[in-house]
C-alpha positions in Angstrom: -1.8 -14.7 27.5 -2.8 -10.6 26.9 -4.1 -8.9 29.8 -6.4 -5.5 28.5 -9.1 -4.0 30.7 -9.7 -6.6 33.0 -10.1 -9.3 30.2 -7.6 -12.0 29.6 -6.7 -13.2 26.3 -5.0 -17.1 25.2 -3.4 -16.6 21.8 -2.7 -20.0 20.6 -1.4 -21.7 17.0 -3.8 -23.3 15.3 -3.4 -26.1 12.3 -0.3 -27.7 11.9 2.9 -25.8 12.0 4.3 -26.8 8.5 0.6 -26.1 6.5 -0.4 -23.0 4.9 -3.6 -23.1 7.3 -1.1 -22.3 10.4 -2.8 -18.7 12.1 -3.0 -17.6 15.2 -6.8 -17.9 17.2 -7.5 -17.2 21.2 -9.8 -17.9 23.9 -11.1 -15.6 26.4 -12.0 -14.8 30.1 -13.2 -12.0 31.8 -11.2 -10.8 35.2 -12.1 -12.7 38.6 -14.2 -15.2 37.3 -12.4 -18.9 38.1 -10.7 -20.0 34.9 -10.7 -23.5 36.3 -14.0 -23.7 35.1 -14.2 -24.3 32.1 -17.9 -22.8 31.4 -15.8 -18.9 31.9 -14.0 -19.6 28.7 -15.3 -17.6 25.9 -13.9 -19.1 22.0 -14.1 -16.1 19.4 -16.4 -18.2 16.8 -13.9 -21.1 15.9 -11.9 -18.2 13.6 -8.4 -16.9 13.2 -7.3 -13.5 14.4 -4.1 -13.5 12.5 -4.1 -15.4 8.9 -1.7 -16.0 5.7 -2.0 -13.0 3.6 -1.3 -13.8 -0.1 -1.5 -10.4 -1.8 1.6 -9.6 0.7 3.3 -12.9 0.4 3.0 -13.9 4.0 1.7 -17.6 4.7 1.5 -19.3 8.0 1.5 -17.3 10.4 2.2 -18.7 14.3 4.1 -18.9 17.2 3.3 -15.8 18.7 4.5 -13.5 21.9 3.9 -9.8 22.6 5.8 -7.2 23.8 5.6 -3.6 24.7 8.2 -0.6 23.3 9.1 2.2 25.5 5.9 4.1 24.0 3.7 1.5 24.8 2.9 0.1 21.3 2.3 -2.9 21.5 3.9 -5.9 19.2 3.2 -9.4 18.0 5.8 -11.5 17.4 5.7 -14.2 15.0 6.9 -16.6 12.1 5.8 -17.1 9.0 7.1 -17.8 5.2 7.3 -16.1 2.5 5.6 -18.2 -0.2 2.9 -21.1 -0.5 3.9 -24.8 0.9 6.8 -23.3 2.2 6.5 -25.8 5.2 9.5 -25.3 8.3 11.8 -24.1 5.1 12.2 -20.6 5.1 10.4 -19.3 8.4 11.2 -15.5 9.7 10.9 -14.0 12.1 8.5 -10.6 11.8 7.1 -8.2 14.3 4.1 -6.1 14.1 2.3 -3.4 15.7 -1.6 -4.4 17.2 -4.2 -2.3 18.5 -7.5 -3.4 20.7 -10.7 -3.9 19.4 -13.6 -2.1 20.8 -14.3 -4.7 23.4 -11.2 -5.4 24.3 -9.8 -7.4 22.9 -6.6 -7.5 20.4 -7.0 -6.2 16.8 -3.9 -7.8 15.1 -2.9 -6.7 12.1 -3.0 -8.8 8.4 0.6 -9.6 8.5 2.8 -7.3 5.4 5.6 -7.8 3.9 8.9 -7.4 3.5 8.7 -4.4 1.4 6.3 -2.7 3.7 8.4 -0.7 6.3 6.9 -0.7 9.8 7.4 2.1 12.1 10.5 1.0 14.2 10.0 0.2 17.8 10.6 3.2 20.2 
């Protein structure tokens, strides 16, 4: 779960974890409403929020966690494979910074390959 500006986001992996279509999606709820009432939850049009990036050699990102560094930068920690059809073999743990959309929802990056340097967390 992520909370930002009074909104809560339940981020989950969708599709089979062994396949190339494994990705992240989320559903959300605005703060102050009853989370036990299913009508209070909303989904993002059944589309993923983080998915494969074949151009970068990243397939099937999923199983995410979230951390902040000392400077307050948010990171998504996930696992993925570096080849199509990789299944569970060769899965590696990765971390990338993410931001927030104007509506307060998380703006996850398109996954980058191992040849792209990202800033070291502070």
